[in-house]
N, C-alpha and C positions, 0 to 999 in steps of 0.2 A: 488465424489470429494467433499472435504470440504475446505472452504476458511476461512481465518482469515486475518483481516486487523488491523495492529498495528501502533500506533504512541504515542509519549509523549504529554501529556496535553489535555485539553478539547478544543473543538472548541468554540471560543468566538463569532463569527459572527452568529447571529440568522438565517439569510437567508441561509448562507452556511450550517448551522446545519440542516435546513429543507431539503435542497437538499440532504445532506448525508442520512438522514432518508428516503427520497423518493426512492433513488437508492438502499439503503440497503434492504428495503422492497421488491423491484422488484427482486433483486438478490436472496433473500431468497425464492422467489417463484420458483426459478430454481435450486438452490443448497443451502445447509446450509452455512451460512456465519456469522461469529462473528466479532464484532468490539471490539477491546481491546485498551482502552486509558490508558496508564501508567502515572505515576507521572512525571511531567516535573520539571526540576531543577529550583528552585526559589531562589531569594535573592543573586544571584551571578552576578557580573558585566560581561557584554558581552565580555570584554577583556580577560576573562578566558574561552574562548570558548571550549578549549579542556576539561576542567574540567566539563563544562555543558554537553557536548556531552557524556562524560564518565558516569556521573550520570544517564543520560537518557538511555544510553546503558544497564546499569545494570537492569533497570526496564523492558526494552524490552526483553532482553535475557531470563528472567524468563518464558516467554510465548512461546519460540521457539519450545519446545518439539523436535520431530523428523521430523518436517515439512520441506518441500522444501522452502527455504527462498529466496524471491525476494525483493531486496532493490531498492527503487527509488533513482536514483543517476544521476546527470546531465551528467556524463561521461559514463552512461550505454548505452545499445543497444536500438536504436529506432526501432519501428515496426509500420507497418500499422495496422489498426483495424483487417483486415482478418488474417494477420500474427500473431497477438496477440491471436486471437481466435484459430488458429491452434496450437500455442504454449501451450495454456491452455488445449486444447483437448489432446495433446500428454502427458502432465504432468498428467492429470487426468486419462488417460487410461494406463499409464505405471507404476503407483505406487499407493499403498494404503495410502501413506503419504498424509497429508494435505498440503495445499499451504498457506504460510503466506506472505503477502505483508507488507513491513515495510517502513513507511514514516517518515522521520526525522522531528524534530522540526524546529524552525526558523533558526537554525545554521546548519541543516543537520544532518548526522549520523556520529558516530565515525568511525575511521579507523578499529577498531576491529569488529564492526558490518558489515562493508563493506567486510572485509576479510572472515567473517563467511558466507556471502551470497552464495547461489548456483548460483544466477543470478543477474546481475545489469541491471535495466530497466530505460530508460529515456523516459519520455512522450513527450518531445519536446526539440528542441535546445533553445527555449525561457525559461526564468525564470519565475516561478509562485510563489506566496506566498504559504507557507506550507499548509494553510487552503484551498486555491483554488486547490492545487495539489490533496488534498484528494478527492474533488468532481470529478475532472477529472478522477482520478483512478477509483472511483465507477462507473462513467458513462461508462468508457471503459471496465470494467469487465462486466457490464450489457450488453453492446453492443456485446461483444465477446460471452457471453453465449447465447444471443438471436440468433446470427448468427449460432452458433453450433446447435441450435434447429430448424433452418429454419424459424424463426420468422421474419416478416418484421420489419425493424427498419429504421427510417428516416435517410437520409444521410445528 
């Protein structure tokens, strides 16, 4: 299993960046995982949200390859941590394709990216900032991989 996590823009909050690095290191001890930060749209007023999402979509799509694409989306399927672990296990054992998780910028993902996805995942009914969402995703991936390897992980 090879994982890739993609999003537009760099993480600006230092504490969140440190947590991302912490979990990325832990994930990489279990499976190869790459972080891809594409260019975010800049200099465009937020009222042109479709244009911003489209520019960011072009940058993300360049990295999709033939991966199984999982987009984070508030209308996606919610799973418990054990369900998510089983889901990753099934994906990893049923295909030689990589798995790419795509997190949107502050405006979310374009419709085209969402339609391109193989699966839409929601982390919660609650809304999180896009930077905090990244850390939660990393933690849940690490938790899932730990569960699959029978490692103890605090609840």
